[in-house]
Every structure is written in structure tokens, then in C-alpha cells.
C-alpha positions, -999 to 999 in steps of 0.1 A, spaced: 63 -55 -177 58 -18 -184 82 -3 -207 109 21 -190 103 56 -200 108 89 -184 114 81 -147 119 44 -155 148 23 -145 172 41 -166 164 74 -152 170 62 -115 191 83 -93 222 70 -73 214 37 -53 203 36 -18 228 30 8 241 -6 8 223 -31 30 241 -56 53 244 -90 42 224 -108 29 208 -80 16 235 -60 -3 228 -75 -36 194 -59 -36 207 -24 -30 215 -16 -66 181 -26 -76 164 4 -60 167 43 -57 144 70 -46 119 84 -71 135 110 -92 124 146 -98 119 138 -134 95 111 -124 75 133 -101 74 161 -127 60 134 -152 33 126 -127 24 163 -125 22 166 -163 -1 135 -166 -23 150 -139 -25 182 -158 -34 165 -189 -62 150 -170 -75 182 -155 -73 199 -189 -93 171 -205 -121 174 -179 -122 212 -179 -110 213 -141 -91 243 -127 -69 224 -105 -65 194 -79 -60 203 -43 -38 178 -22 -34 179 14 -5 163 35 -5 126 29 9 99 5 -7 117 -26 12 150 -16 45 129 -14 35 113 -47 32 144 -67 55 167 -50 78 148 -27 67 166 5 65 145 35 44 162 60 20 150 88 -17 162 90 -27 187 117 -51 215 122 -28 236 101 -30 232 64 -1 223 42 -13 215 8 -5 217 -30 -27 233 -55 -18 217 -89 -34 240 -117 -43 226 -149 -15 245 -164 16 261 -149 38 255 -117 20 238 -86 16 261 -56 23 248 -21 3 265 8 20 261 43 24 280 76 50 306 75 69 289 103 67 257 87 81 267 53 118 260 57 109 223 70 84 217 40 110 228 16 133 201 28 113 173 10 98 194 -19 112 175 -49 97 196 -78 96 232 -87 67 249 -70 57 284 -57 57 282 -19 30 306 -4 28 310 34 1 321 58 3 334 93 -14 321 124 -39 348 121 -46 345 85 -71 326 63 -52 297 44 -85 292 24 -82 327 8 -46 319 0 -57 288 -17 -84 308 -36 -61 335 -44 -36 310 -60 -61 301 -87 -76 336 -93 -87 340 -128 -87 303 -136 -120 286 -148 -135 253 -138 -140 235 -105 -114 225 -81 -110 187 -77 -101 176 -42 -79 144 -35 -102 118 -19 -87 116 15 -87 155 22 -104 163 54 -140 179 53 -128 212 71 -104 220 41 -132 214 14 -157 235 35 -129 263 38 -125 264 0 -162 264 -5 -167 294 19 -145 314 -3 -171 311 -30 -148 314 -59 -149 276 -70 -172 247 -71 -155 216 -55 -156 181 -71 -140 147 -62 -106 141 -74 -107 104 -67 -108 94 -103 -79 117 -112 -55 104 -85 -63 68 -92 -56 72 -127 -21 83 -118 -13 62 -89 -29 30 -98 -3 21 -124 32 17 -108 63 26 -126 94 3 -129 109 25 -102 78 22 -78 78 -15 -85 117 -19 -75 110 -1 -43 80 -24 -35 100 -55 -44 129 -43 -22 104 -37 8 88 -72 4 120 -88 2 131 -73 33 98 -81 51 100 -118 42 136 -121 54 127 -105 87 98 -129 91 121 -159 81 146 -147 109 119 -143 136 103 -176 129 136 -195 135 138 -177 169 103 -186 181 102 -205 215 76 -219 238 61 -194 261 66 -164 237 39 -139 232 27 -123 201 44 -91 211 77 -109 216 76 -124 180 64 -89 166 95 -72 184 117 -96 167 103 -89 132 104 -51 138 141 -52 149 153 -73 119 134 -50 97 151 -19 109 185 -36 109 180 -45 71 174 -8 63 136 -5 62 111 14 84 89 -11 103 53 -3 96 35 -32 114 42 -66 125 9 -83 135 13 -117 151 -17 -139 160 -14 -169 180 -37 -199 185 -74 -192 186 -65 -154 181 -56 -163 145 -92 -172 138 -100 -134 138 -83 -117 110 -69 -88 131 -66 -108 165 -80 -107 200 -72 -89 231 -71 -123 250 -34 -131 259 -19 -160 239 15 -178 242 33 -202 219 31 -240 228 33 -274 211 7 -272 182 3 -234 182 -8 -217 149 14 -186 144 1 -161 119 25 -132 110 12 -103 88 40 -77 85 51 -48 65 76 -23 61 84 10 42 113 17 17 113 54 3 76 58 8 66 23 -7 50 -5 14 51 -42 18 25 -65 31 32 -103 36 16 -129 57 28 -163 67 12 -190 88 30 -220 104 26 -244 132 50 -245 162 57 -283 165 38 -311 146 8 -299 126 -24 -317 128 -42 -333 97 -67 -306 100 -41 -277 101 -23 -293 71 -55 -294 51 -65 -257 58 -29 -244 51 -30 -264 16 -63 -249 8 -54 -214 13 -23 -219 -6 -43 -233 -35 -67 -203 -29 -36 -179 -37 -33 -200 -70 -69 -193 -78 -65 -156 -75 -33 -157 -97 -49 -180 -123 -79 -155 -127 -56 -124 -132 -55 -115 -170 -53 -80 -185 -87 -64 -189 -104 -89 -162 -123 -70 -137 -106 -72 -103 -139 -86 -87 -134 -118 -106 -102 -126 -87 -122 -126 -56 -150 -145 -72 -126 -172 -83 -112 -180 -48 -147 -180 -33 -160 -205 -58 -130 -227 -51 -135 -224 -12 -172 -233 -15 -163 -265 -34 -140 -272 -5 -168 -267 20 -160 -232 34 -183 -203 32 -207 -198 12 -196 -161 3 -183 -143 33 -198 -168 60 -176 -184 86 -159 -207 87 -144 -194 55 -132 -160 40 -149 -131 55 -125 -105 40 -117 -95 4 -90 -115 -14 -66 -88 -17 -61 -49 -20 -41 -26 -40 -8 -16 -26 18 11 -33 26 43 -10 -5 32 10 -8 -3 25 -44 -4 12 -53 15 -18 -74 10 -49 -83 -12 -67 -96 -38 -43 -100 -75 -50 -137 -76 -39 -170 -82 -58 -180 -46 -58 -148 -33 -76 -149 -40 -114 -118 -21 -123 -101 -38 -153 -67 -52 -146 -38 -32 -163 -1 -38 -164 16 -19 -136 -12 -24 -110 0 -39 -77 -20 -59 -52 -18 -83 -23 -32 -119 -27 -44 -130 8 -74 -154 7 -74 -169 44 -96 -193 60 -109 -186 96 -126 -211 120 -140 -192 150 -130 -210 182 -103 -230 166 -77 -213 145 -73 -192 112 -46 -192 85 -36 -166 60 -9 -165 34 -3 -131 17 20 -120 -11 23 -88 -31 25 -88 -68 24 -67 -100 3 -73 -131 22 -75 -161 13 -81 -199 26 -117 -195 6 -122 -163 9 -118 -125 43 -117 -111 50 -120 -73 76 -97 -57 88 -126 -35 87 -163 -35 55 -180 -26 52 -202 5 63 -236 -4 46 -258 24 34 -257 60 67 -272 71 86 -247 50 63 -215 47 90 -187 43 
């Protein structure tokens, strides 16, 4: 595991509120990200900016703004953004009437500058960096009208900040890992509870509602509860055709929650009643597929190799080839953290070397159009000693959670 430094486990703030049984014993393992850790993130970013001769990074509302500043704010036509200069204090630009609300979640020292409805926020951004040299890097999800507005001011060239943000966010600290483990533990427990309540005649929405209710009761924010039944499970994100549970139904649950801004993503597939031999074989193959992903995970290995490893195995078993159906039409996994899907991605086109602290999903499903599909998914962290799952892996089709 990564060594705990500034912002590590020793620097965590007071624990989150205690969760009801049986989750209370997890509560002392997690806490919100501290101010010290956020300031360390800003310092790392500023070192990267200086090394590349850049003036600043512009970050609008979204997960990266929360990551660096703590500000939790939704996107709209009115700009709320942080300008993080290569040296000095970050500047937050926000509408005048929104400033009190924005300050509620601002977690680091920053200069808050406001603009009125009839003013030009892009001029405010440009003014915040007056006298600085170099281009402005822009966080990769920033909307085009903001980039264009900065360019119209004519003071700075704009370049992509994707590599800068990835260099900070791809490696999760011990505190981030603890929050993700906590979120995944809650999701798995909610899925276990819902599975025990499944009855004939239930719809996918009925089961999803059970998962969401359990998630909230256990102290997390429910993010999604995708449930696919019967033939709908053959399509990774489902079908609009109504489906209900009956004897022999394949039930695929893909669910996630949020704890202090950090996400979980777990999938489990089971059969309601007695599985067929074909269902058992497919389930066993995808479970072995997960092992292929984990077996390929070594420090320095390109993440593309993890996807390739499971595809080679599937092809030997008669699935595919490649992305062809029946088989695995999507990547073997994705990075995860404050966003449910973030870089790096376990797919052939991503050659990012694995490093300790990177966190991913592992989800090599198999889908048979017209019949059924199955997916198992677990989140994990790469450590110096190898991959480590945040939660126990599925044991068997009869005992999947």
C-alpha cells in the first residue's frame, strides 16, 4: 500500500457518524478529506504547472473542483470556477449572489471574486492572472463556452489540463481508498439485502428500489441501482422491454453509492431458482475472467494488458473474438474515484502503466443476445504487493454476494 503521509490515515479528521448495525464497525475507518490533504493536492498541481511553464489551471464546477477546493457546486450557464495559479493562492470566481453558498463547502484558503449578472466573468478570470506568463491549462471536462470566453479576452493561450489533473487524481491516497472501501462495503451489503427479498413477479424497478432504500439507510447516497432481468441482462445497460422475475430468471444487479464524494461500483449476477448448466458455465467463466484481470495486474504493466488477458481467455473458451458477441463487447474495467468512470481505462487503447494507488473496477461480463448476460464487478486498488479488492469477491452462482 502507499505510505501514509500528509493527508494520510494519521491526518484524518473526526470519524463520520456511526452507521447502524452491522455497519458501525466500519465507521471508524473513514473520514472526510482534510484541508491539509486538499492543500497538498494544490501544491502538487502547482509544482506540475511550474515544471511545464504554465500560468494556471482553470477548473469549473464538477468533481475536479471538489477534489482541489472542496467546493460542491452544480454546473449551469453561470460560471463558478477556480483558477489555480502556478504560485500563490487559488482564486474562486462565482456569481455575487452565489458566493455565500459556495463558501459553505470551500475547504482551502482562496480569494473569492464575484461577478454580477451584467458583468463579464471571463474578464474576471483574465484579471485574476494579470501579469502571469504562460498558457492557461483547462480541466478536461470544462465546457466549450468557458474556454472560448477565456480565449476571447486575448490574454492567454489555452491548453488541455487533462494530463495535469490525471497526474493528481489517478493515484488515490489512503484516505481516498478508505472512503471507497466504505462505499463499496455498503453497496455490497445493500445488494445482499435486496437479493434476499426478491420474489416472483417483481420488476427490475422493484429490486432497484430495495437496493436504493437499503443504501440510504446504511448512511450513503444512492448513485445508481441498475437491475437487468432475463433477456435484458444480455444488453450491458438493459432494454426498455418490461421484465419480471420468474423461476430461472437471470438477475443482474449493477449498483453504486457515494460516500463523501467517493464512489462504489459493484455488479452481481444470480439466478432466481435453479440455474441451468449453461448458466452455471457462463457464470463460472466470468468469475475466472475476473481472476485473469487480477492475474495480469502488476506494477508497471500497461492497463491495456489487463483487458487483453481476459479476452485471450474468453477466446479460448469460445467467446468473441475480440469485442464480438456472444462475448465481451465492453472494456474489462475502468478507473474509479470521485467519478464512477475515470482514467485510466482497462481497454486496449490505454497504455497507462499501473501504479500503486490506482483504483479500478474489474468487470469482464459475457453477453448472449436473445438469451441472457452475466457480469461480476468489483472495485480494487493496485498496491506494491498486487491488486487488492475493496470487498470479497463472489464465491459461486449459488452464493454470489
